[in-house]
C-alpha positions in Angstrom: 9.6 10.7 -14.3 6.1 10.8 -13.0 5.2 14.1 -11.0 3.9 14.0 -7.7 0.2 14.4 -7.1 -0.9 17.7 -5.7 -2.1 17.3 -1.8 -4.0 19.6 0.3 -1.9 21.7 3.2 -3.1 23.8 5.8 -1.5 26.9 7.7 -1.5 30.3 8.2 -4.0 33.3 8.7 -6.1 35.4 6.4 -5.7 39.3 6.6 -7.3 41.1 9.2 -7.7 44.9 9.7 -7.9 47.4 12.1 -10.4 48.5 13.2 -12.1 45.4 13.3 -14.1 44.7 10.0 -12.8 47.5 8.0 -11.0 46.7 4.5 -7.7 47.1 3.4 -8.2 50.5 1.8 -10.2 51.9 5.1 -7.3 50.2 7.7 -5.3 52.2 10.1 -1.7 51.5 10.7 -0.8 50.7 14.2 2.8 51.2 15.0 4.5 48.4 17.1 8.0 49.7 18.4 9.1 46.6 20.6 8.6 43.1 21.6 6.1 42.8 24.5 4.5 46.5 23.4 0.9 47.0 24.6 -1.5 49.3 23.5 -4.2 50.3 25.8 -7.9 49.6 24.3 -6.4 47.8 21.2 -7.5 44.4 20.4 -5.8 42.5 17.4 -8.0 39.7 16.2 -6.4 37.5 13.4 -8.1 37.0 10.4 -9.7 33.3 9.8 -7.1 30.2 8.8 -6.4 29.9 5.4 -6.6 26.4 3.7 -4.2 26.3 1.1 -4.3 23.5 -1.9 -1.2 22.3 -4.0 -1.1 23.6 -7.5 1.0 21.8 -10.1 2.2 23.0 -13.3 4.2 21.7 -16.4 4.9 23.6 -19.3 6.0 21.1 -22.4 5.7 21.3 -26.3 3.8 18.6 -28.2 6.4 16.3 -28.2 6.5 15.9 -24.6 9.7 17.9 -24.3 9.9 20.7 -21.5 9.9 24.4 -22.6 13.4 25.1 -20.8 12.8 29.1 -21.1 9.4 28.9 -19.4 8.4 31.7 -17.2 5.1 31.0 -14.9 3.5 33.7 -13.2 0.7 32.8 -10.4 -1.5 35.5 -9.1 -4.7 35.8 -6.9 -6.7 38.5 -5.6 -5.7 39.9 -2.7 -2.4 37.8 -2.8 0.9 38.3 -3.9 2.2 36.9 -7.1 4.8 34.0 -7.6 7.2 33.9 -10.5 9.4 30.9 -11.5 11.1 29.2 -14.4 10.5 25.8 -15.6 11.6 23.2 -15.6 14.2 22.3 -13.0 16.9 19.8 -13.5 14.9 17.0 -11.5 11.4 17.9 -11.5 9.6 19.4 -15.0 6.3 20.3 -12.6 6.5 23.1 -10.6 4.8 22.8 -7.5 3.3 25.5 -4.8 0.7 25.8 -2.1 -2.0 28.6 -3.2 -4.8 29.8 -1.2 -8.2 27.8 -1.3 -10.4 30.7 -0.8 -9.0 33.0 -3.8 -9.1 32.7 -7.4 -5.8 32.0 -8.9 -4.6 33.0 -12.5 -1.4 31.3 -14.1 0.5 32.9 -17.2 3.1 31.1 -19.3 5.5 33.5 -21.3 8.8 33.1 -22.6 11.5 34.2 -20.2 13.7 35.3 -23.5 10.5 37.5 -24.3 9.9 35.6 -27.7 6.4 35.7 -28.7 4.4 32.5 -28.1 2.1 33.6 -31.0 -1.0 33.1 -28.3 -1.7 33.8 -24.8 -1.4 30.5 -22.3 -3.1 31.1 -19.0 -5.7 29.5 -17.0 -7.8 30.7 -14.4 -8.8 28.4 -11.5 -11.9 29.4 -9.0 -11.4 29.3 -5.1 -11.8 25.7 -3.9 -10.1 23.0 -2.1 -9.3 20.5 -4.9 -5.6 20.2 -6.2 -5.1 21.8 -9.1 -2.8 20.1 -11.9 -2.3 22.6 -15.1 -0.1 20.8 -17.9 0.5 23.9 -20.8 1.1 22.4 -24.3 3.3 25.3 -26.2 2.2 25.1 -30.1 5.3 26.7 -31.9 
């Protein structure tokens, strides 16, 4: 089956910190105790909208057969990781929206922790172009 081509999607907002303009490390906590609560003098401004791009990953052997024990870890700066296992029964590609404004790292390991003899990883700079990465595992 031919994989679906990645496409761009847009939604959500980037992080914003209080006081306005501070970083995550310098941010102050704000306690919200219930719906509709108002705090005098506090203005919360959301971060800018985040544009996402599609990331499609496939892990296979040189003969084209999928690596059925693939563990894929996706990380990015200031962004939580995603871990998934490939392939699924119906689709050998794993596809996810990832923030377009962040560098992305993809790592492949064996879910049974067997030594793959080398590192299988790829990094992608921030950008709006969809990413399609085909890892070929050479035993």
